[in-house]
N, C-alpha and C positions, 0 to 999 in steps of 0.2 A: 235313730230308732226306725226300724222297718215297719211299714203299715201292717204287715202280717204278724208282727211280734205279738206274743200272748201275755195278757195280764190276768192273773188268776186270784180270786178272793178265797183265801184259805178257809174261811168260815162256810162258804157255799159248797166247796168240793173237798172230799177226802181223796178222790181219784178224779183227775181231769183228763178227758179224752181229747186228743188232737190229731190232726192229719197234716202232713206237709210232704212236699216232693223231695226226691233224693238229692237234688242240687241245692236245697235250701238249708241254711243254718239259721234258725230262728231263736230269738231271745225270749226266754220264758221268765216272767217275774211273778213270784208268789207273794201276795200281800197278806201278812199275818196280823196286821194291826187290829182287826176286829176280834181276834182271839187273845191278843196280848194285854189289852187294857193298858195299864201303865208300865207293864213289864217290857223288856227289850230283848232282841236277839243278841245272844253272846257269841254263838258259833253256828255255822251253817255248813252241812256236808251234802254233797251230791254223789249218787252212785247209780249204776246201770250199765247195760251192755250195749251202749252206743257212745258216740263221741260227745263229751261234755267239756265245754271250754268257757272262757270268760266268766268264771265263777266269782261272785261277789255277794255281799249283803250290806244292808243298812240296818238300822235298829228295828225296822218293821218289815223289811222285804228280803227275799232270797232270790238271786238272779243267776241264770246260766243260759248259755247258748247250746242248743241241741242239734245234732245232725247224725245221719246214718244212711246206709244203703237201704234199698227197699225191704220192707218187713215190718214186724210188730215188735215194739220195745217198751220197756218200763224204766223210768228214771225215778228215783226216790230222793226227795229232799228232806233231810232231818235237821231240825234246829234245836238248840238248847238255849233257854233264856237265862237272863241274869239271875232270876229267882230259882233256877234249876229245873224248870218244867221242860219236857221234851214233846215236840210235835213232829209229825211227818206227813208229807203229802206226796202222792204218786201222780206222775204224768204218764199216761198210757198213750204211746205215740205210734201211729200208723204212717209209715213212710212209703209213698207210692213212686212208681217209675215215672220218669219224665216223658216217656212215650205216651202221648194222649190218644193214640190210635188203638190202644189195647182194649179188649172187651172185658167185662166183668168176669172174674174167674181165672184170668191169666196169671195172677200172682196170689200169694198167700198173704 
């Protein structure tokens, strides 16, 4: 696990905002345990206009590695529980250029 990987509590965030550089592929773990009670995750799906890899889930978490070129992206994780409940969480991702000499406003 990378020190920069993100752990997200689904009860605290409907939309989680994050920033990472263009050369990073970070693991995002959404923990749904506090929403689920005794229910469990049956399926987990990820979607978005960025690279989504290493997708997996446990009975209480949904996990994916996200990466992209510089820009702003949204990734949606949708879970369905064993009891048939559906939840989704959004990761709003701002990917920055690796060139640290850029000034504010050089990129969108």
